[in-house]
C-alpha positions, 0 to 999 in steps of 0.5 A, a space after each residue: 590083591 592081585 593088582 597090588 601085587 602087580 603094582 609092587 613090581 613097578 615099585 621093587 626097582 625103587 625099594 632101596 630109595 623108599 627104605 632111605 626115605 622111611 629112615 630119614 622120615 623116622 628122624 624127621 618124625 622122631 625130633 618132634 617127639 622131643 618136645 614133650 620131654 623137654 616140657 617135662 624137664 622145664 616143669 619138673 627139672 627147672 621150674 619145679 627144682 627149689 633147690 636151684 637159684 633163679 639164676 641157675 634155673 634161667 641158665 638151665 632154660 637157656 641151655 635146653 632151649 638153646 639146644 632144641 633151637 639148634 635141632 629144630 633149626 639146623 637138623 630138621 629142615 634138610 631132613 624134612 627136604 630130603 624126605 619130601 624129595 625122595 618121596 615124591 622123586 620115588 613115586 613120580 618115577 613109579 607113575 612114569 614107569 607105569 604110564 610108559 608101560 600102559 602106553 606101550 600096552 595100548 598100542 598093542 591092543 587089537 582093534 576089537 578092544 577099541 571098537 568096544 571101548 571108549 577112548 576117554 575111559 582109557 584116558 581116564 585110566 592112564 591119566 587120572 587113575 595112575 595119578 590116584 595110585 600115587 597115594 599108595 606109594 607116598 602114603 601106603 609104602 612110606 607115611 603109614 610106616 612113619 606114622 606107626 614107627 612114631 606111635 610106637 616110639 611115643 608109646 615107648 617114651 610113655 611107658 618109661 614115664 608111667 605104665 598105668 597112664 600108658 595103658 589108659 592112653 591106648 586102651 581104645 586102640 582095639 576100637 579103631 581096628 574094629 572100626 577100620 575092618 567094618 568101614 573099609 571093607 565097603 569103601 573100596 567098592 564105593 570107590 571103584 563105582 565112583 571112578 567107574 562112573 567118572 570115566 563114563 562121564 569123561 569117555 562121553 564128554 571126549 566122544 561129544 566134544 569130537 562130535 560137536 559138528 554133528 551136534 550143532 547140525 542136527 540141533 541136538 544141543 537139548 538132547 545132548 545135555 539131557 544125555 550128559 546129565 544123565 551120566 553126570 547125575 550118575 557120577 554125582 549119586 556115586 560120589 554122594 554115596 561114597 561121601 555118605 559112607 566116608 562122612 560116617 567113617 570119620 564120624 566114628 573114628 573122630 569120636 574115638 580120638 577125642 575120647 582118648 585124651 579125656 581118659 588121659 587127662 581125668 585119670 592123669 588128674 586123679 593120680 597127681 592130686 593122689 601124689 604118685 604123678 607129677 605135673 610135669 609127667 601129666 603135661 608131658 602125657 598130654 602132649 604125647 597124646 597129641 603125638 600118638 593120635 595125630 599119626 593115628 588120625 593120619 592113618 585113618 585118613 590113609 586108610 581112606 585115600 589108600 582105599 581110593 588109590 587101590 581101586 585106582 590100582 585095580 583099574 589101571 591093571 584092569 587095563 594093563 591085563 587086558 589080553 592081545 587078540 592078536 599077538 606074536 608067537 614066541 618063535 615068531 620070525 621078523 619079516 624082511 622086505 617082501 616081494 609082495 606075493 599074497 595068498 588068501 587060502 580058505 579064509 573065514 572070519 567073525 568079529 565075535 564068537 557069538 556072531 555070524 561070519 563076515 568072510 566065508 572060505 575066501 581064496 585068492 592068489 595075488 601076484 607081485 605088483 598086481 593091483 586088485 580092486 575089491 567091490 561089492 555092496 557095503 557090509 559085503 566084507 571088503 574092509 574086513 578082508 584087507 584089514 586081516 592082511 596087516 593082522 589087525 585081526 586074526 583070521 577065524 579059519 584058513 590062512 593068509 601068506 605073504 611070500 609064502 610065510 604065514 603072516 601068524 608066524 612072523 612078527 606083526 610089527 615086521 609085517 606091517 613095515 612092509 605095508 602102506 595104508 591109505 584110508 577114507 578118514 586118514 588120521 592127521 596128528 595136531 602137529 606140523 605138515 612135515 611131522 605128519 608126512 614123516 609118520 611114514 619114516 621118522 628119520 626122513 631127511 627134509 629133502 625126502 619130505 619134500 620128494 614125497 609131498 611132490 609124488 602125492 601131488 601136496 607140495 604145491 598146496 603146502 607151499 601156499 600156506 602161511 607157514 608151509 610144512 611147518 604149519 600145524 593142522 589141528 587135531 585130526 587135521 581139522 584145518 585142512 580139506 579132506 583132499 589135502 589130508 589125503 595127499 598128506 597120507 599119500 605123501 607119508 606112504 610114499 616116504 614109507 616106500 612099502 612093497 604092498 599098498 591098501 587103498 580103502 575107500 581112499 577117494 570116496 568122500 572127495 569132490 571130483 577135482 580132488 578125486 582126479 588129483 589123488 587118483 593120479 598120485 594113488 597110481 604113481 604110488 601103486 606102480 611096481 607094487 602089490 596094491 589092493 583098492 577098495 572102492 565104491 566108485 567103479 570108475 576109479 578101478 577099471 584099470 585094476 589088473 583084476 576086480 574081485 566082487 565080494 557079497 555076503 562075504 564071499 567071492 561071486 566074481 573075478 576079472 578085468 573090467 571087460 571081462 566082467 562087463 561082458 558076463 553082465 553079472 553083479 559087477 556089471 549091475 553095480 557099474 549101470 546103477 551108478 549111472 556112469 555113462 550110457 549101458 555098455 553093449 559088449 558083444 
């Protein structure tokens, strides 16, 4: 129930609007309770009034019906509109607040979280599960109270008409309580299971839609159909189990609902035959049974949808309560623009507590404006090391300092404001080229965007596109070549103008011509900035001030290209393996 308490914190700002909605709803539901009383009056007070003339009866009927039409035509419609609008307004605003908070939250979660969680499942919780919680607001916080109030008012009126018949009318109420307790205890878990199965289908679908090119290229359609069928079938099983239990619930509840009016008709008929009860009162009672048991049926339905809603609330706050692996300290200070001096002191790192260390006692001092190339075999720890600098992960032991500040003591966002990154696979959003470049500085002018594109050698190909800078790049930049995407990624770093740069395999997936163009842009960008380059093609980093060879999570060699070639160690062997010309015979 802790998740419900958390949910109610989002409800609290709207509590007065909810109260007004309930009060207006009482009027809306209370007006129809007049109908059985009108029916009783017409039967007993007008039709059954033998002392009245026909003209008087007709006059009385017109007056009572005229008054009723005024109430139902002029009063009830605006009351109904206001209640419906207020209820939906409150519910939608609460959902807006929750989604807003969730989006802010998921932006702060670490890369470790995203490495173990499917994107589709996150989307399912933010969209589907949050939408499901709307029922909790409209039904749980509003309609239930209205239905309970309607039942209480109806019972109060019935008690003024005939006490014994009222007792007969509500004698089956305890059975409702027992049935709800029995059936709905299990329904909540079944609903959670169904929602989780649906999220797994959505997560799998999201991943596979993105991977359609791989499926096609390996002719895996039949295999992938089987994989999807397994997950879809699991959801079907969970859904049918939920449906089976739900159907049993309604069967029992509706049986109780149907028996209650029969008891009233039987006992009421007996009383009319034996004299103490008027026909009008009996007819009114039968009408009130509908007024009592209709909201009772709605309460039963509400129990079902509320169970589903609460299960969704559990899932929403399970995500919202996900802890941050990387979090700012309470006294963390903002880091102003830095010079770019970086100290890596005895840094060790492992991704999970039970896993082996990926980095082991790595130390490296980097001067302002220095270009450091990290090389080595795949899996050696190069990309892991540079991911620690912007605090995508926190070190397991040791420290990393920027301008003498331990990066764990400063606000992560202010640290990242000083770092620009160009990766092997840079994500472009499905918006315009200008918008993607502007990610480096959302407030940049058009002139600044163009200047950044020119610096990144991107302006020429952009202007050749049909819509120039307004060209939409498609999801993940699918409409652009790899080299074009990289140049846009470099352009937005130019626009950001950070003092520290990180290039992680930025040219490894490109052809030689694109690589040359981008290498030129990268060297221009790296001028007078502290720069880290992770590269497999050693020909692209021979100009670096220092080359660091990392193997098995440890630094094996450090030096310039010439120094390391002279040592004839790991770097020399890597360089020779890549067949970059004839072996160099450096004395």
